[in-house]
C-alpha positions in Angstrom: -0.7 82.4 -30.0 -1.3 82.8 -26.3 2.0 84.3 -24.1 3.9 82.0 -21.9 4.7 85.0 -18.9 7.2 84.6 -15.6 6.1 86.6 -12.4 8.5 85.8 -9.3 7.3 87.3 -6.1 8.1 87.3 -2.4 4.8 89.0 -1.9 1.4 87.9 -1.0 -1.1 88.1 -3.7 -3.6 89.7 -1.2 -1.7 91.7 1.8 -4.5 90.3 4.6 -6.3 87.6 3.3 -8.4 86.3 0.2 -10.4 89.4 -1.2 -8.7 91.7 2.0 -6.1 94.2 1.3 -4.8 96.4 -1.7 -5.8 94.7 -4.7 -3.4 95.4 -7.1 -1.4 92.4 -7.7 -4.8 90.6 -8.1 -5.6 92.6 -10.4 -2.9 91.9 -12.3 -2.6 88.2 -12.0 -6.7 89.0 -13.1 -5.9 90.3 -16.2 -3.3 88.4 -17.6 -5.7 85.3 -16.7 -8.5 87.0 -18.8 -6.3 87.6 -21.3 -5.4 83.9 -22.1 -1.7 84.3 -21.1 -0.2 81.1 -18.9 0.9 82.5 -15.8 4.4 80.8 -14.3 3.9 82.0 -10.8 6.9 81.6 -8.8 5.9 82.7 -5.0 7.0 82.1 -1.6 2.9 82.3 -0.4 2.3 79.6 1.6 -1.4 77.7 0.8 -2.1 80.3 -2.1 -5.6 79.9 -3.3 -6.5 81.3 -6.5 -8.1 78.6 -8.3 -10.4 80.5 -10.3 -7.8 82.3 -12.3 -7.4 78.9 -14.7 -4.0 80.1 -16.4 -2.0 80.8 -13.5 0.1 78.2 -12.7 2.0 78.2 -9.2 5.0 77.4 -7.8 5.8 77.2 -4.6 9.1 78.2 -3.2 10.5 78.7 0.1 10.2 81.1 2.5 13.4 82.3 4.4 13.1 83.6 7.8 15.1 86.4 8.9 16.4 87.6 12.3 14.5 90.5 14.2 17.7 91.7 15.8 18.1 95.1 14.6 21.8 94.5 13.1 21.3 91.0 12.8 18.4 91.4 10.7 19.8 93.8 7.8 23.1 91.2 7.7 20.6 87.9 7.1 18.2 90.1 4.8 21.1 90.2 2.5 22.1 87.1 2.7 18.7 85.8 2.1 18.7 88.2 -0.8 21.5 86.4 -2.5 20.0 82.9 -1.3 16.3 84.2 -2.7 18.7 84.3 -6.5 19.8 80.9 -6.5 16.9 79.3 -5.6 14.5 80.8 -7.8 17.2 79.9 -10.3 17.1 76.3 -9.3 13.7 75.6 -9.6 13.1 77.8 -12.8 16.1 74.9 -14.1 13.6 72.3 -12.6 10.3 73.3 -13.2 9.9 75.7 -16.0 9.4 73.8 -19.1 7.7 76.0 -21.3 9.6 78.9 -23.3 9.2 82.4 -21.3 7.8 85.4 -23.3 8.3 87.4 -20.4 10.0 87.9 -17.1 7.9 90.0 -14.3 9.8 90.9 -11.0 6.8 91.7 -8.4 8.8 93.4 -5.5 12.5 93.9 -5.2 12.7 90.0 -4.0 14.1 88.1 -7.7 14.7 90.7 -9.7 18.6 90.6 -10.4 17.8 86.5 -11.3 15.0 87.7 -13.7 17.0 90.5 -15.1 19.8 87.9 -15.3 17.6 85.4 -17.6 15.9 88.1 -19.5 19.5 88.7 -20.8 20.8 85.8 -21.4 17.1 84.1 -23.1 16.9 87.8 -24.5 13.6 88.3 -23.7 12.0 91.2 -22.1 11.2 92.3 -18.2 9.4 93.9 -16.4 9.9 95.6 -12.9 7.2 96.2 -10.6 7.2 97.6 -7.2 4.5 99.1 -4.9 6.4 101.8 -3.7 9.4 101.8 -2.0 10.8 102.7 1.6 14.1 104.2 0.2 13.5 108.4 -0.2 14.2 108.9 3.4 17.0 106.8 4.0 19.1 107.7 1.0 20.7 110.6 2.7 21.8 108.2 5.4 25.7 106.7 5.9 26.4 103.3 4.0 22.7 103.3 2.9 23.1 101.2 -0.6 24.6 98.3 1.8 21.9 98.3 4.2 19.0 98.4 2.7 21.0 96.5 -0.6 17.9 94.7 -1.7 16.1 97.4 -2.4 18.6 99.2 -4.4 20.2 96.6 -6.4 16.5 95.3 -7.8 15.3 99.4 -8.6 18.9 99.6 -10.1 18.4 96.9 -12.8 17.4 98.1 -15.9 14.2 96.9 -17.2 12.4 97.0 -20.6 9.4 98.8 -18.5 9.2 99.9 -14.7 6.1 100.2 -13.0 6.1 102.0 -10.0 3.2 102.7 -8.2 2.8 107.0 -7.4 1.7 106.5 -3.9 3.8 109.5 -2.4 6.8 107.6 -1.6 8.6 109.6 -4.2 9.6 106.6 -6.6 10.8 109.1 -9.3 12.6 110.7 -7.0 14.4 107.2 -6.4 14.8 105.4 -9.3 16.2 109.1 -11.1 18.9 109.1 -8.9 19.5 105.6 -8.5 19.2 104.9 -12.5 19.9 108.2 -13.7 17.4 108.7 -15.9 13.2 107.8 -15.8 13.4 106.3 -18.9 11.2 103.0 -19.4 9.3 104.0 -16.5 5.6 103.6 -15.9 3.9 105.3 -12.8 0.4 104.2 -12.3 -1.6 106.1 -9.1 -2.9 102.8 -7.4 -0.9 100.0 -9.1 -3.6 98.8 -11.4 -4.9 101.6 -13.8 -2.7 100.1 -16.9 -6.2 99.5 -18.6 -6.6 103.0 -18.8 -3.4 104.9 -20.2 -2.3 105.6 -23.3 1.3 106.8 -24.8 1.7 109.3 -23.6 2.0 107.9 -20.1 4.8 106.0 -21.1 8.7 107.1 -21.1 9.6 107.8 -24.6 11.7 105.5 -24.6 9.0 102.5 -24.6 8.6 101.9 -28.2 6.5 98.6 -28.0 4.2 97.0 -25.9 4.9 94.3 -23.1 0.8 93.2 -22.2 0.0 96.0 -20.1 
């Protein structure tokens, strides 16, 4: 029986244009598509074209803007973060007709609402981060508030957290925020999940989550 996977993101599938840029997000979608999973991709990306992936169903959500003025940026960024949780839950309520087997947050934006659904509906959650900006900022005053979306999304416990091992010291950031590295997986380029074995995964991960 095919699995139903919900992926929510504020990140473009390709960082530059189709076929150009970091391939890790596309490769993740391609992998699930080729495994005959039904993927419901909730995204803010406009004009997304991945029509070659027949099992990916796109649900378009609005993209919120931030004010580029220094101090107003951080305020609007936090407000938008909370608004995104409401927007996603609204779209989920009206658009999602199939029961979901796995919730998957790709980058920080929708992880709190996915975590909530995961707990209520008792389905596993994967949180996925392509590195982190937090390590050099964690000694600053009020960093948790100033960078609240990054802090709070990483703080959410998941059945599995995937962090790209890109030199941004994500292991240190996760261990400081959560006080543990349980249920975490570090991938060198973000797409080597076909090559790992159980020794690469935290000992707390006792089952497969369709990686």
